[in-house]
C-alpha positions in Angstrom: 92.7 62.8 148.2 90.1 65.5 149.3 90.0 68.8 146.9 89.1 72.0 147.9 89.1 75.2 146.1 89.6 78.3 147.7 88.0 81.5 147.2 90.7 83.1 145.3 90.8 80.0 143.1 87.5 80.6 142.2 87.9 83.9 141.3 91.0 83.1 138.9 88.8 80.5 137.2 86.1 82.8 136.6 88.2 85.0 135.7 89.8 83.0 132.8 86.5 81.8 131.8 84.7 85.4 131.7 88.5 86.8 129.8 87.8 84.3 127.2 84.2 84.9 126.7 85.0 88.3 126.5 87.4 88.3 124.1 85.0 85.9 121.8 82.5 88.5 121.8 84.8 91.3 121.1 86.4 89.3 118.0 82.9 89.4 116.3 83.2 93.2 116.0 86.9 93.1 114.7 87.1 93.8 110.8 88.2 90.7 109.4 87.8 91.5 105.7 89.3 94.0 103.5 87.0 96.7 102.8 86.2 97.5 99.2 87.3 101.4 100.0 90.4 100.4 101.9 92.9 102.6 100.1 95.5 101.8 102.5 96.2 97.8 101.3 99.4 97.5 99.4 97.6 97.2 96.0 96.1 100.5 96.2 99.1 102.1 97.8 101.1 100.5 94.5 98.5 101.8 92.2 98.6 105.4 93.9 102.4 105.5 93.7 102.2 104.2 89.9 100.0 107.4 89.2 102.2 109.6 90.9 104.9 108.6 89.1 103.0 109.1 85.8 102.3 112.7 86.7 106.1 113.0 87.6 107.2 111.8 84.1 104.5 113.9 82.2 105.1 117.1 83.9 109.0 116.4 83.8 109.2 116.8 87.5 108.4 120.6 87.2 106.1 120.7 90.3 105.3 121.0 93.6 103.1 118.7 96.1 100.5 121.0 95.8 100.1 120.7 92.2 101.1 117.1 92.1 97.9 116.6 94.1 95.8 118.5 92.2 97.1 116.8 88.6 96.7 113.4 90.7 93.2 114.0 91.6 92.1 115.3 88.4 93.8 112.6 86.2 91.7 110.4 84.5 93.0 107.3 85.8 92.8 108.5 89.6 89.6 106.4 91.0 87.8 108.9 92.8 85.8 105.9 94.8 88.6 104.0 95.9 90.8 107.0 96.8 88.1 108.9 98.2 90.3 109.8 101.4 93.2 110.9 99.3 94.3 114.5 100.3 97.7 116.4 100.4 98.8 114.6 103.8 98.4 111.6 102.3 100.7 112.7 99.4 103.1 113.4 101.2 103.1 110.3 103.0 103.5 108.6 99.8 106.4 110.8 98.8 108.2 110.0 102.1 107.5 106.5 101.6 108.8 106.5 97.8 112.1 109.0 99.8 112.7 105.9 101.9 112.3 102.9 99.5 114.8 105.3 97.0 117.5 106.8 98.9 118.9 108.4 95.8 115.5 110.9 95.9 114.7 113.7 98.0 112.0 115.8 95.9 110.0 115.5 93.3 112.6 116.5 90.9 115.2 114.2 92.0 112.1 111.5 91.5 112.2 112.7 87.8 115.3 112.5 87.3 116.3 109.1 88.5 113.1 107.3 86.8 113.8 104.7 84.4 112.0 106.4 81.2 
């Protein structure tokens, strides 16, 4: 049995070989561990949500998003090193995800009214 490889077969083999080498080399540059200042992890998001609920409870829900942002960023429990990217948009995203998880809330006042005190 005489087996000859055609040019297209050689090209396919080299393509597969070079593709696997490329993927292996690129994989070295992909982040594979959690960074110390990553504030998007589940734990960091939970800590931020807990802080948000603490401020809402302290102020009895009588504040808007901008005031909530200022009170959160000035709170003694706020970790400025971890949440260095925290801004008003991040707070709005946090509030939106809270509204989705708790469908009976639609604004800051309703969060306060539905909190288990």
